[in-house]
C-alpha positions in Angstrom: 35.3 24.3 -24.6 38.5 25.9 -23.8 39.9 29.1 -24.7 43.3 30.8 -23.5 43.4 28.6 -20.6 39.7 29.1 -19.4 37.0 26.6 -19.5 33.3 27.0 -19.5 31.1 24.4 -17.3 27.4 24.4 -18.1 25.8 23.4 -15.4 22.1 21.5 -15.2 19.6 20.9 -12.7 16.6 18.8 -13.4 13.4 21.3 -14.4 11.1 21.2 -11.0 7.7 22.1 -11.4 7.2 22.2 -7.7 9.4 24.4 -7.2 7.8 26.7 -9.9 4.8 26.5 -8.3 5.9 27.5 -5.1 7.7 30.5 -6.5 4.8 31.5 -8.7 2.5 31.5 -5.6 4.6 33.1 -3.7 4.1 30.7 -1.2 6.1 30.6 2.4 5.9 27.0 3.6 4.4 27.5 7.4 6.3 25.9 9.9 5.2 23.0 12.7 2.7 20.6 12.1 -1.2 21.7 12.1 -3.5 20.3 14.8 -5.3 17.6 13.0 -7.8 17.1 15.4 -9.4 20.2 14.1 -10.7 20.7 10.8 -9.4 23.9 8.7 -11.6 26.0 7.6 -9.7 28.8 6.4 -6.7 29.4 3.9 -4.1 27.9 6.1 -1.3 27.5 3.0 1.0 25.1 2.5 2.4 22.9 5.0 5.6 20.2 5.0 5.5 16.6 5.6 8.1 13.5 4.8 6.7 11.1 2.1 8.5 8.2 0.7 10.3 10.2 -1.7 11.5 13.2 0.4 10.1 16.5 1.5 6.3 16.7 0.5 4.5 20.1 0.5 0.6 20.1 0.9 -2.2 22.5 0.5 -4.4 23.0 3.6 -7.7 24.4 4.2 -10.0 26.7 2.2 -6.9 27.6 -0.4 -7.9 28.7 -3.9 -4.5 28.5 -5.5 -4.2 25.0 -6.3 -6.4 24.9 -9.4 -4.8 23.1 -12.4 -6.4 21.9 -16.0 -4.8 19.2 -17.3 -6.3 16.8 -20.1 -9.3 18.8 -20.7 -10.5 18.9 -17.1 -9.8 20.7 -14.2 -8.2 19.4 -10.9 -7.0 20.5 -7.0 -3.6 20.2 -6.2 -3.5 17.9 -3.1 0.6 18.5 -3.0 3.9 18.5 -4.5 5.6 15.2 -3.7 9.0 14.1 -2.8 10.1 13.5 -6.3 8.7 16.4 -7.4 5.9 15.4 -9.2 2.7 16.9 -8.4 -0.2 15.1 -7.0 -4.0 16.0 -8.3 -7.9 15.0 -7.5 -10.1 15.5 -10.4 -12.4 18.2 -9.9 -14.5 17.8 -12.9 -15.0 19.8 -16.6 -15.8 23.0 -14.9 -14.8 24.8 -11.6 -17.7 23.7 -10.1 -16.7 22.6 -6.5 -20.3 20.6 -5.4 -22.6 18.3 -7.1 -22.3 15.6 -9.7 -19.8 17.3 -11.8 -16.9 16.6 -9.3 -16.9 12.7 -9.7 -16.4 10.4 -12.6 -19.0 7.9 -11.6 -21.8 8.1 -9.0 -22.8 5.3 -6.4 -19.8 2.6 -7.1 -19.0 0.1 -4.9 -15.1 -0.6 -4.1 -15.5 -4.3 -4.0 -18.4 -6.4 -4.6 -17.7 -8.4 -1.4 -17.3 -7.3 2.4 -17.2 -10.6 4.1 -13.3 -10.7 4.2 -10.5 -8.4 6.0 -8.6 -8.7 2.2 -11.8 -6.7 0.6 -10.1 -3.5 2.0 -7.5 -3.7 -0.6 -7.3 -1.5 -3.9 -5.9 -4.9 -5.2 -6.4 -7.9 -2.7 -5.4 -11.9 -2.3 -7.6 -14.4 -0.7 -6.1 -15.1 2.9 -3.2 -12.6 2.6 -2.8 -9.5 4.5 -0.9 -7.3 1.7 -1.4 -9.6 -1.2 -2.5 -8.0 -4.8 -3.6 -10.6 -7.3 -6.8 -9.2 -7.6 -8.1 -6.1 -8.9 -10.7 -4.2 -7.0 -13.7 -3.3 -8.4 -13.2 0.6 -8.1 -9.8 0.4 -9.3 -11.2 -1.5 -12.6 -13.3 1.8 -13.0 -10.6 3.8 -12.8 -8.6 1.8 -14.8 -11.1 1.7 -17.7 -11.7 5.7 -17.2 -8.0 6.4 -17.5 -7.7 4.4 -20.9 -10.3 6.4 -21.8 -9.4 10.2 -21.0 -5.8 10.3 -19.8 -4.0 7.5 -21.8 -2.9 9.8 -24.8 -1.4 12.2 -21.8 1.1 9.8 -20.3 4.1 11.3 -21.1 3.2 14.1 -18.2 1.9 11.5 -16.0 4.4 10.5 -13.5 5.0 6.6 -13.3 7.5 7.3 -10.3 5.1 8.5 -7.5 2.0 6.1 -6.3 -0.9 5.6 -3.8 -1.0 4.3 -0.5 -3.5 2.2 0.7 -2.2 1.0 4.0 -3.1 -2.3 5.5 -1.0 -2.2 8.5 -3.1 -2.8 11.7 -3.6 -0.5 14.3 -2.2 -1.0 17.9 -3.7 -4.2 19.8 -5.2 -5.6 16.6 -3.9 -8.6 14.6 -4.8 -9.4 11.2 -7.0 -12.0 10.1 -9.1 -13.0 6.7 -12.2 -14.0 9.1 -11.5 -12.3 12.6 -13.6 -13.7 15.5 -13.6 -9.7 16.8 -13.4 -6.5 15.4 -9.8 -5.7 14.3 -8.7 -1.9 13.4 -6.3 -0.8 10.8 -3.4 1.8 11.2 -5.2 4.5 9.3 -8.4 4.2 12.3 -5.5 4.5 14.7 -3.7 7.3 13.1 -6.9 9.5 12.1 -9.6 8.5 14.4 -8.1 7.8 17.8 -4.6 9.7 17.6 -4.9 12.5 14.8 -1.3 11.9 13.3 -1.8 11.5 9.6 1.2 10.2 7.6 2.2 10.6 3.9 4.4 7.4 4.4 3.5 4.0 3.2 4.7 1.4 6.4 4.7 -1.6 3.8 5.7 -1.4 0.3 3.0 -4.0 -0.9 0.3 -1.2 0.0 2.3 1.2 -2.0 0.3 0.8 -5.4 3.1 1.9 -8.1 3.4 1.0 -12.0 6.2 -1.5 -13.2 8.5 1.7 -13.8 8.6 3.1 -10.6 11.4 2.5 -8.1 9.5 2.0 -5.3 6.2 -0.1 -3.8 4.3 -3.0 -5.7 4.7 -2.3 -8.9 1.5 -3.5 -9.5 -0.7 -1.4 -11.5 -1.7 -1.6 -14.8 -2.0 2.8 -15.1 -0.6 5.5 -12.9 -4.1 6.1 -11.3 -5.6 5.7 -8.1 -7.7 7.3 -5.1 -6.9 9.9 -2.5 -5.8 9.0 1.3 -7.6 9.3 4.3 -4.4 10.6 5.7 -4.2 13.6 2.6 -7.9 14.2 3.6 -6.8 14.9 7.2 -4.0 16.9 6.2 -5.9 18.6 3.6 -8.4 19.8 6.6 -10.6 17.2 6.9 -11.4 15.3 10.4 -13.1 12.3 11.6 -16.4 12.7 12.2 -16.7 16.3 12.2 -18.1 18.2 9.1 -16.1 20.6 7.0 -17.7 22.0 4.3 -14.8 25.4 4.4 -11.9 23.4 2.7 -11.1 22.7 -1.1 -11.6 18.8 -0.7 -15.5 19.5 0.0 -18.0 18.5 -2.7 -21.3 17.7 -1.2 -20.9 14.1 -2.4 -19.9 10.7 -0.5 -16.3 9.7 -2.0 -14.2 6.7 -1.6 -10.7 7.1 -0.2 -7.9 4.2 -0.3 -7.6 3.4 3.1 -9.0 0.6 5.1 -10.9 1.6 8.4 -11.7 -1.9 10.4 -13.4 -5.2 9.8 -16.6 -4.9 11.7 -17.7 -8.4 13.5 -21.2 -8.4 15.0 -24.1 -10.5 15.6 -26.1 -9.7 12.7 -22.9 -9.0 9.9 -19.4 -8.6 9.2 -18.2 -6.1 6.9 -14.7 -4.8 5.6 -14.8 -0.9 5.8 -12.5 1.9 4.2 -12.6 5.7 4.8 -15.0 7.6 3.0 -15.4 11.5 2.6 -19.1 12.3 3.9 -21.2 14.4 2.0 -20.5 16.9 4.9 -17.1 17.0 3.8 -16.0 15.1 7.1 -14.2 11.4 7.4 -16.0 8.8 8.2 -16.2 5.3 6.9 -18.3 2.7 4.6 -18.7 -1.1 3.8 -16.9 -1.8 0.6 -20.2 -2.9 -1.2 -22.1 -0.1 -0.4 -23.1 1.8 -3.3 -23.4 5.3 -2.3 -19.8 6.9 -1.9 -18.6 8.3 -5.7 -15.1 8.3 -7.7 -12.6 11.3 -7.6 -9.3 10.1 -9.5 -5.9 11.2 -8.4 -2.8 11.4 -10.7 0.5 12.8 -10.5 2.2 15.0 -13.2 5.2 14.5 -14.0 7.9 17.2 -12.6 9.6 17.9 -16.3 6.4 19.9 -17.4 6.4 23.5 -17.0 3.7 26.1 -16.3 2.7 27.9 -19.8 -0.2 30.0 -18.3 -2.1 30.5 -15.1 -2.0 31.4 -11.5 -3.5 28.8 -10.0 -7.1 30.1 -8.9 -10.4 28.9 -10.0 -10.6 32.0 -12.8 -7.1 31.4 -14.2 -5.9 27.8 -13.6 -2.3 26.5 -13.9 -2.0 25.3 -17.5 1.0 22.8 -18.1 2.7 21.9 -21.3 5.9 19.2 -21.5 9.4 20.2 -22.1 9.6 17.6 -24.5 13.4 16.3 -24.9 14.5 19.0 -23.0 14.3 17.3 -19.7 16.9 19.7 -17.9 17.2 23.7 -18.4 20.3 25.8 -17.7 19.9 27.4 -15.0 23.3 29.0 -14.4 26.3 29.3 -16.1 29.8 30.4 -14.9 33.7 30.9 -16.1 36.2 28.9 -14.0 40.0 30.3 -14.8 42.3 27.3 -15.0 46.0 28.1 -13.3 
């Protein structure tokens, strides 16, 4: 638009739910990195780390300002992803934080067999470390739940962000489908030995995404997965240490997506993945143990807005879509032309 030598430029920035939540909470991102060898039992606020898309902001400790209500369920915000989407974990149909109401399925196995290394995979292929041709049983459960409960909200769920089930090996271990001695996966080295969790997925075949994503393996039918053991650690859990005072404690065993090790002994061989213990600590289970439960994880699109709420359990964030307005007017100014 021009008039008398003046041009009016309209500048549009992509709307960021991540920024709105940080601004609305008045959150100041903590400097530095927490001590991940210790549990977080108080409200430690928000820290920054890097994921496969950029800067990610994660909640840690006994926070009570990360509640969100979406699709008729209550969720807890795990982190703001590097692409601006919001990663959340299922809490149930109420704000009760412990017990059966916090899971969608009780006592479900991860995979039907545990006698090969590849069975640690959310998807797997026979004799392949990073194969993705066969769905795990837990993936089938999550896909069915998504189709029944979330499919009608698909426009508000990110198809860009993914879920990491890291099948790389820890230092000193080499992968084999049927190894002759115990082999350890990378998350074991990071979380059991070194206390150095990460939000990055080092192998794209282990970053589970749908076909519409720009990254990852593009093998998912639906944009739903599980929390990683690294995210549990960053939220305030720790390996083999009880913690009943952080936001992911539910007094229930539940599965993560992170392989632990393939255990070889004289009596039996087991593929094992990380779980969260009923006491809130990180531990492990063989994949065909039917005790852990399921807490779905999804990523909310960045192009939705907060219609109400302050993030507390009594007044959780409620979202609404921007519809066709994927961009909003941030500022306008006049530029004089010579």
